[in-house]
N, C-alpha and C positions, 0 to 999 in steps of 0.2 A: 458816530464814535469810530475812531480809527482801529485798525487791526491790532496795533500795538497796545492800545488801551484795553481791548477785549482780552488779549493775552495776559496783560498784567492783572486784570480782575480774576482770570482763571488761576493764575499763580497764587494770588493772595488767598483765594478760596481753598486751594489745594493744601497750602501750608497751615491754614487755620488763622483766624483773626488774632488770637492771643499770641501765637508765635510771631506773626508779622508785626504786631505792636512792639514786641521786645526788640526785634531787629531794627525797626524804625526808630525807636527811642535810642538805641545804641548809636545809630548813624547821626541822629540829631545832637546827641550829647557830645560825640566826638567832634562833630563839625564846629560846635561852640567851644571845644576844648574843655568841657566840664563833664563831671559825672555826678548824678544826683545821689545824695545820701538819704538815709531813712527818715531824716527829720524834715526833708523838703528843701534843705539848703544845698548848695553846690560846692564841690571841691574840684581841684585840678584833675583833669583826666589823666595826665601824666606828670610825674614828679620830675623826671628828666626827659629830655627830648633829643632824638637823633637828628632832628631838623634844625637845632640851634646853630648859631654861627660857629664855624670850625676854622682852626688855623691850618688844617691839612689842605693840600692842593686838591681840587675837585677832580672827579673822574673825567669830566669833560676836558679839563686842562691837560690831563695825562694822555688822552687818546691821540695817537699819531699813527694812522693807518700805514703810511709808507715805512715807518720804522718797524712796526709790528710785522709787516710782510717780509722785510729783509731778515728779521730775527727768525721767523718760521722757516724761511728758505735755507737758513744756515744750520739748522738742526732738525731733528725729527719731532713730530707732534707728540709722540709718546714721552720723549725726554722733557719737553716743555710741560706736559701734563704732570710728570713726576716732580718737576721743580716747583710748580705752583702748589701741588699737594703738600710737599715738604715745607714750603714757606708757611702755609696755613697751619699745619700740625705743629711746627716749631714756634708759632705765634709771631712770625715776622710779617706782620700785617701790612706794613708800609710797602714792602716789596710785593706782597700778594695782591694788594689793591692796584699797584702800578702795573704789574703783569696782566692782571685781569682786564684793566682798561685798554691796554695795547691789544690783547687778544680780541676783545669785543669790538674795538674799532676796526680791526682787520677782518671781521666776520668769522672768527674762529670760535663761535659759540659752543661748538661740540666739545672742545677741550675743557672749557669752563664747566659744562654740564657733566662731563666725565669725572671731574674732580669733585663736584657736588655729590654725585652718586657714590663715589668712593668714600667720601667723608661719612656719609650716612651709613653705608654698608659696613664700614669699619667702626662704627659707633663713636665717632670723634665729636666731642662737644664743641670743638673749635669751629664747627660749621656755623654756629650761632654768632660767634665772635666775628667771623669772616663776613657774614651777612650784615651785621651791625656796622662794621667798619666801612663796608662798601656804601651803605646808606649814609653814614656820617660824612663820606667823601662825595656826596651827591650822586651816588651810583645806584639810586633806587630803581632806575629803569632796568639795570642789569639784574638786580635781585628779583624784581617782579617777573622778569622774563625767564630766568633760569633756575630759580630756587623754588622748592615746594612751599606752598603758602604757609604751612605750619612753622617753617623755619623763619618766617617773616613776622613772628609774633611781637617783635619790638616796635612795629609800626603802630601809629596812633589809632588807626581805623579798624584794627583787628580785635575782635572779641571772640572768646572761645568757651567751650564746655570741656571740662577735665574729667574724663571717664575712665574708670578702672578697667583694664583689659581683662582681668581675672573675673570680676564680678559684674561688669557692665552697670556700675553704680556711678552717678555723677557727684562730684565734690560740691559740698554746700556747707553753710554754717547753721548752727542752732538758732532758733528764734530769740531765745533769751540770752542773758549774759550770766557769767559766774560771779563769785565774790570779788574777783579782780577786775571785773568789767570786760572780760574776754568772752568771745563766742567760741564754742567747741566746733571743730570741723568733723563732718560726717560724709559718708557716701549715701546717696539716695537712689533707690531703684527706679524712680521716675526720672528719665533723662530727657524729657521733652523740654524744648527751649522756653525758658522763663528767667526772670531776673535772678532768682536765688541760685541758679546753677550757671550763670553767665559771668565770666571772669575776664580780667585784663591783666596781662603781664607788663609791668612797668620796668623799662630797662635802666640799668646803672652800669656804667663802665668803671670798674675798679681794678687797679693794677693792670693786668694784661688780658682781662676777660670781661664779658658782659654777665652780670647777675640780674635777677628779676625780683621785684616785689610783686606779689600776686594778691589781687583783691577783686571782690565782686564789683559789678558796675553800679549797683544801687546803694551800697553802704561802704563807708570808708574804713573797713577793717582789713588789715594786712595779714596774710597767712604767716605763721611762725611756728616754731617748735617750743614746747615748754621748757622750763629750767630743770625739772627733775625727771628721773627715769622711773618707770613702773617695775613690777617684779620680773618682767620679761626683758628689761633693759631698754625698752622703747621710750621715746619721748612723745607725749601727746601733742597733737596739732591743734592750734587755736587761731583765732583772728583777733587782732587788737588795733585800737585806733592809733597808738604810737607805732612807729616803724623805724626805730633808730638803732637797731642791733643787728649783728650778723645772723641772729636767729630768724630775722625777717628776710634774709637774702637767699635766693635759690639759683642754681644753675641747672641746665637741661641737657640731657645726653640722648641722642637718637639711638634707636635699635630697630633693625629690620627683622621681623619675626613672622613666620608663616605668611610671607608676602605682604605684611601690613607694616606701615610706618608707625612705630610707637615711641614712647619717650619715658625716660627716668627723670624724676624731679627730685633734686638733691639739695639738701640744706647746707649752707656755707659753714655755719658754726659747728655742726656735729658731723658733717659729711654723711648724713643718713638719708636713705631713700624714702620718699613719701609712699605710704601704703594704706590700705584699709584693713581693719581687723577681720578675723575669721567669723566671729559671732555677730548676730544682729541684736539690737536692743528691742524694746517693746514696740517701737514705731516701725520696726523693720529696717532701720538704718544701721550702717556699719561705722564705727569710730575710726577716725584717721590718726595715723601715727607716723613718726620717723622710725624706720627699722633699725634695730640695735646693731646689725652687721651690714657691711657694704656688700650686698649680694645681688649681682646683676643677673637676676633670673626674670626674664620678661613674663613668664607665666604667673609670677607672683606679684611683681612690683612695677610693671610697665603700665603706662597710661596712654589712652588716645587723647590727642588735643584736637578737638573738632571745632572748626570755625563756623560761626553762625552768619 
């Protein structure tokens, strides 16, 4: 038995067979471009794909080291960094992708990295659009080299746990369905890796930004907000098999808080932040809602997005 085989056995033992099985099934399902539902049948792992054919010029076609070097020589790196940052924030992604390709081809990775850090520190949701557009232009190698892995959640092979920063509870669905056939969304104090708390963010480019439909890997129920408000003005969070409304679409905003990279998850229809309720039910779970006010308070409404 080789040293690598021995190390791999040790790794599997350390993480636990159950956790390893979930990770293995995620990889196998993604490799086959399927996700298993609770009936044993299969559905597409992604509804839209960043790897589909694109009419945009690829990043490789745009890279021209000699041109990039001359551009850098004619102006300061800080000015170029500011220009790239402003292109991303103003959603001029064609220019941003082009400039990024030139910089990367000339070996100026640090300028791109500085922009990525600024976008995160400034709480700019456009960083997800920027990463998506680079990937759509065949710039996956740049995104994987210079972006935090959480920002790459549009990629097919990435599966995550969504964990409340405030409560350290993992997002999940109820076992049963309600009268409408929907599953209620909850937070679970058990954050260990398993199917019920493992999710996939499915990307959709709509207008000038990327939205996500969010679903567990084992059942084809897509996260949404309900139609009605409760007495606090909140919308309840549910999962449904249909996913054809803006209530099923979400965008993500980064926030750096106490040295941690966290995220707000915001519903397109109501512009409400996903949150967990204050009280627990008889199972010890917390009900998930869309908050009635757009309050960017990380101590209350931010989430970890932890890759498995």
